[in-house]
C-alpha positions as CSV (number, residue, x, y, z in Angstrom):
1,X,26.9,147.3,184.1
2,X,27.2,147.8,187.9
3,X,27.6,151.3,189.3
4,X,31.2,152.3,190.1
5,X,31.8,152.1,193.8
6,X,33.3,155.1,195.7
7,X,35.9,154.6,198.5
8,X,34.8,156.1,201.7
9,X,37.2,158.2,203.8
10,X,36.4,158.0,207.5
11,X,36.8,161.3,209.3
12,X,38.4,161.5,212.7
13,X,39.2,164.1,215.3
14,X,42.9,163.5,214.6
15,X,42.3,164.6,211.0
16,X,42.5,162.9,207.7
17,X,44.1,163.9,204.4
18,X,41.4,164.6,201.7
19,X,41.1,161.8,199.2
20,X,41.6,162.4,195.5
21,X,38.2,163.0,194.0
22,X,37.3,160.7,191.1
23,X,35.4,161.4,188.0
24,X,31.7,160.6,188.3
25,X,30.6,157.6,186.1
26,X,28.2,159.3,183.7
27,X,27.4,156.0,182.1
28,X,26.8,153.5,184.9
29,X,26.5,155.8,187.9
30,X,28.3,155.5,191.2
31,X,27.5,153.9,194.6
32,X,28.7,154.2,198.1
33,X,28.0,152.2,201.3
34,X,25.6,154.3,203.4
35,X,25.0,154.0,207.1
36,X,23.3,157.4,207.6
37,X,26.7,159.1,208.4
38,X,27.9,159.3,204.8
39,X,28.3,162.6,202.9
40,X,29.5,163.4,199.4
41,X,31.7,166.1,198.1
42,X,31.1,167.0,194.4
43,X,33.1,169.4,192.3
44,X,32.2,170.6,188.8
45,X,35.5,170.8,187.0
46,X,33.7,172.4,183.9
47,X,34.5,176.1,184.0
48,X,31.8,176.9,181.4
49,X,28.6,175.0,182.2
50,X,26.6,173.8,185.2
51,X,26.0,170.0,185.7
52,X,23.7,167.9,187.8
53,X,24.4,165.3,190.4
54,X,21.5,163.1,191.4
55,X,21.0,161.0,194.6
56,X,18.7,158.0,194.2
57,X,15.8,157.6,196.6
58,X,14.7,154.0,196.3
59,X,11.2,152.7,197.2
60,X,7.7,153.8,196.8
61,X,5.0,155.6,198.8
62,X,1.5,154.2,198.3
63,X,2.7,152.4,195.2
64,X,4.2,155.5,193.6
65,X,7.9,155.9,192.9
66,X,9.7,158.5,195.0
67,X,11.5,161.2,193.0
68,X,15.3,161.3,193.2
69,X,17.1,164.3,194.7
70,X,18.8,166.3,191.9
71,X,21.3,169.1,192.6
72,X,22.8,171.5,190.1
73,X,26.4,172.5,190.5
74,X,27.3,175.8,188.8
75,X,30.5,176.0,186.6
76,X,33.6,175.5,188.7
77,X,31.5,175.1,191.9
78,X,31.8,172.4,194.6
79,X,29.3,171.4,197.3
80,X,29.0,168.9,200.1
81,X,25.8,166.8,200.4
82,X,24.5,164.7,203.2
83,X,24.3,162.9,205.5
84,X,21.8,160.6,203.8
85,X,19.5,158.7,206.2
86,X,19.7,155.0,205.4
87,X,16.0,154.6,206.0
88,X,15.3,157.0,203.0
89,X,18.3,156.5,200.7
90,X,19.2,152.9,201.5
91,X,22.3,151.1,202.6
92,X,23.9,151.7,199.2
93,X,23.6,155.3,198.0
94,X,23.2,155.6,194.3
95,X,24.7,158.6,192.6
96,X,24.4,159.7,189.0
97,X,26.0,162.6,187.2
98,X,25.3,164.1,183.8
99,X,28.9,164.6,183.0
100,X,32.3,163.0,184.0
101,X,33.4,166.6,184.7
102,X,31.8,166.2,188.1
103,X,34.2,164.7,190.5
104,X,33.2,162.9,193.7
105,X,34.6,162.0,197.1
106,X,32.8,160.1,199.9
107,X,33.3,160.7,203.6
108,X,31.9,159.0,206.7
109,X,31.3,160.9,210.0
110,X,32.5,159.1,213.1
111,X,29.9,157.6,215.4
112,X,29.4,159.8,218.4
């Protein structure tokens, strides 16, 4: 199945209300449109165990696959990741989580 798309909230100087975070899709993964100004907020809602969120790095170097970026979130922790250069992470950022207890929200920084 296709990855579950995340809705992007565009930031502005006037302010925006935070979007509701959605449970990460531990089966099919998630994706979000990426223009290099995208960042992800991840929250581990599990109060007892750490979990992992992984950002796909497509492509190869000299015929060898590039390793994805995996980040561990401690129990009850949250973190913000990004921005993700489109030249490295692609125009569609792939995100996988090892548990639906990781919730995700996507933001886009305004163009300068």
